[in-house]
C-alpha positions as CSV (number, residue, x, y, z in Angstrom):
1,M,-215.1,-84.0,89.8
2,T,-212.9,-83.4,92.7
3,D,-209.2,-84.1,93.4
4,K,-210.2,-87.2,95.2
5,D,-211.6,-88.5,91.9
6,H,-208.2,-88.3,90.2
7,F,-205.3,-90.6,90.7
8,F,-201.9,-90.6,89.1
9,V,-200.0,-93.7,87.9
10,K,-196.2,-93.6,87.5
11,P,-195.4,-94.3,83.8
12,I,-194.3,-97.9,83.2
13,L,-192.3,-96.8,80.2
14,S,-191.0,-93.6,78.7
15,L,-189.4,-93.1,75.4
16,S,-187.0,-90.2,74.7
17,M,-185.5,-89.3,71.4
18,L,-181.9,-88.2,71.2
19,L,-180.0,-86.6,68.3
20,L,-176.9,-88.5,67.2
21,M,-174.6,-88.0,64.3
22,S,-175.3,-90.1,61.3
23,C,-175.1,-90.2,57.5
24,S,-177.6,-91.9,55.3
25,S,-176.8,-93.0,51.8
26,S,-179.9,-94.8,50.6
27,P,-182.8,-94.6,48.2
28,V,-185.6,-92.3,49.3
29,R,-188.9,-91.2,47.7
30,V,-188.9,-87.6,46.5
31,E,-192.2,-86.5,44.9
32,G,-193.1,-90.2,44.3
33,K,-189.8,-91.2,42.6
34,A,-187.0,-93.2,44.2
35,E,-183.8,-91.2,44.2
36,H,-180.4,-91.9,45.7
37,H,-179.9,-89.5,48.5
38,T,-177.0,-88.8,50.9
39,D,-178.0,-87.0,54.0
40,K,-175.3,-86.0,56.5
41,G,-176.5,-84.8,59.8
42,F,-178.3,-86.0,62.8
43,R,-180.8,-88.8,63.5
44,N,-183.2,-89.5,66.4
45,Y,-182.4,-92.6,68.5
46,P,-184.5,-93.9,71.3
47,V,-183.8,-94.1,75.0
48,V,-186.2,-96.4,76.7
49,Q,-186.7,-95.7,80.4
50,S,-188.8,-97.8,82.7
51,S,-189.1,-98.7,86.3
52,S,-186.8,-101.6,85.6
53,G,-184.0,-99.9,83.7
54,E,-182.6,-97.6,81.0
55,Y,-181.7,-98.7,77.5
56,L,-180.2,-97.0,74.5
57,F,-180.4,-98.0,70.9
58,T,-177.9,-96.0,68.8
59,G,-178.7,-97.3,65.4
60,D,-176.3,-96.2,62.7
61,T,-174.1,-93.5,64.1
62,A,-170.6,-92.1,64.0
63,Y,-168.3,-91.7,67.1
64,S,-168.3,-88.3,68.8
65,P,-166.8,-88.2,72.3
66,T,-168.5,-84.9,72.9
67,I,-172.0,-86.1,72.1
68,F,-171.7,-89.5,73.9
69,N,-170.1,-88.0,77.0
70,M,-172.9,-85.5,77.1
71,I,-175.5,-88.3,76.9
72,G,-173.6,-90.2,79.6
73,N,-173.7,-87.2,81.9
74,L,-177.3,-86.4,81.1
75,F,-178.6,-90.0,81.8
76,H,-175.9,-91.0,84.3
77,S,-175.8,-94.6,83.1
78,F,-177.6,-97.2,81.0
79,D,-178.3,-100.7,81.8
80,L,-177.8,-101.7,78.2
81,A,-176.6,-100.1,75.0
82,M,-177.3,-101.6,71.6
83,L,-174.3,-100.6,69.4
84,P,-173.6,-101.1,65.7
85,I,-170.3,-102.9,65.2
86,G,-170.3,-103.7,61.4
87,T,-170.0,-102.0,58.0
88,Y,-166.7,-100.2,58.7
89,G,-164.5,-102.1,56.2
90,N,-163.4,-99.5,53.6
91,R,-165.8,-96.8,54.9
92,K,-167.1,-96.4,51.3
93,Y,-170.3,-95.0,52.9
94,G,-168.2,-92.5,54.9
95,V,-167.0,-92.3,58.5
96,N,-170.1,-90.5,59.7
97,N,-172.5,-93.4,59.6
98,H,-171.0,-96.5,61.2
99,L,-168.9,-97.4,64.2
100,N,-166.2,-100.0,64.1
101,P,-166.1,-102.4,67.1
102,E,-163.6,-100.3,69.0
103,E,-165.6,-97.1,68.5
104,A,-168.8,-98.9,69.6
105,L,-167.1,-99.8,72.9
106,K,-166.0,-96.2,73.4
107,V,-169.6,-95.2,72.9
108,G,-170.7,-97.7,75.6
109,L,-168.0,-96.5,78.0
110,D,-168.8,-92.8,77.3
111,I,-172.5,-93.4,78.1
112,K,-171.6,-95.6,81.1
113,A,-173.4,-98.7,79.8
114,D,-173.5,-101.8,81.9
115,V,-174.1,-104.2,79.1
116,F,-172.9,-103.7,75.5
117,V,-174.8,-105.4,72.7
118,G,-173.0,-105.7,69.4
119,M,-175.5,-105.4,66.5
120,H,-175.7,-104.5,62.8
121,W,-173.0,-107.0,61.6
122,G,-172.9,-110.0,59.3
123,T,-176.3,-109.5,57.8
124,I,-175.8,-107.7,54.5
125,E,-172.6,-106.9,52.7
126,L,-172.1,-103.2,52.7
127,S,-168.3,-103.0,53.2
128,D,-165.1,-105.0,53.0
129,E,-164.7,-106.5,56.5
130,P,-165.2,-110.3,56.7
131,P,-168.7,-111.0,58.0
132,W,-167.5,-112.7,61.2
133,E,-164.8,-110.2,62.1
134,P,-166.9,-107.6,63.9
135,P,-167.9,-109.7,66.9
136,I,-164.3,-111.0,67.3
137,R,-162.9,-107.5,67.3
138,F,-165.7,-106.4,69.6
139,R,-164.8,-109.0,72.2
140,N,-161.0,-108.5,71.8
141,A,-161.4,-104.7,72.2
142,A,-163.5,-105.3,75.3
143,S,-160.7,-107.3,76.8
144,K,-158.2,-104.6,75.9
145,Y,-160.4,-102.0,77.6
146,G,-160.8,-104.1,80.7
147,I,-164.6,-104.8,80.1
148,N,-165.7,-108.1,81.6
149,Q,-166.8,-110.5,78.8
150,Q,-170.1,-111.1,80.6
151,R,-171.0,-107.5,79.8
152,I,-170.5,-108.1,76.1
153,W,-173.5,-109.6,74.3
154,I,-173.2,-111.0,70.8
155,M,-176.5,-112.6,70.2
156,K,-177.4,-115.4,67.8
157,T,-180.2,-114.9,65.3
158,G,-183.5,-115.5,67.2
159,E,-181.8,-115.5,70.6
160,T,-183.7,-113.9,73.5
161,R,-182.3,-112.6,76.7
162,L,-183.7,-110.8,79.7
163,L,-182.8,-107.2,79.8
164,P,-180.4,-106.3,82.6
165,N,-182.1,-104.4,85.4
166,S,-180.1,-102.3,87.8
167,R,-183.2,-101.3,89.6
168,R,-184.3,-104.9,90.1
169,D,-180.8,-106.1,90.9
170,G,-180.3,-103.3,93.4
171,S,-177.0,-102.2,91.8
C-alpha cells in the first residue's frame, strides 16, 4: 500500500471531556449494595465540536469563574451552552452541585456562549424554589446582564430547535 492509497477525512464530530466542579449526593452501588454517597469533586462534561459549531453541556456543576474563564479562553467561544438553572432553593444538596439562574448566565458569559439553554428545572422536586421560577429568573437576569432574549432558550418538553451554527452563519 502506498501513500496514494490513503486518504484522510476531516472528522465530522469530535467529543472532548472537561473537568468541572460538581457534587453528587445520590445512591450508588458499592459491592452490589445501594448506598447513599456524597462525592465532592469534579465531573467530566462534554464539548461537542463539529464543522458546524461548538456546544457545551455543563450538567450539574457549581460556579467557578476561574474554571469557566479558563474554558472560555481555551475554546474561544461556544455556539450554544446547555446550563442547569434549577435546584438551587435552599441548597440542601450543597452549593457545589447546582447553579442558580444568575450563576448559569455567568457561566455562559465566561465561556463566551452565543446561545444559553436553561435546563434541569421543573422536573423533579429537589429544593425549595417554585418549579416555574428558574426560567423567569433566567430571563430576568439575562435582561439585567444585557443579553438579547433571542439568545436565551427555555425549551418546552419535546420541543426541537436547530442548533446555532456560527460556521454556517458566517459569524
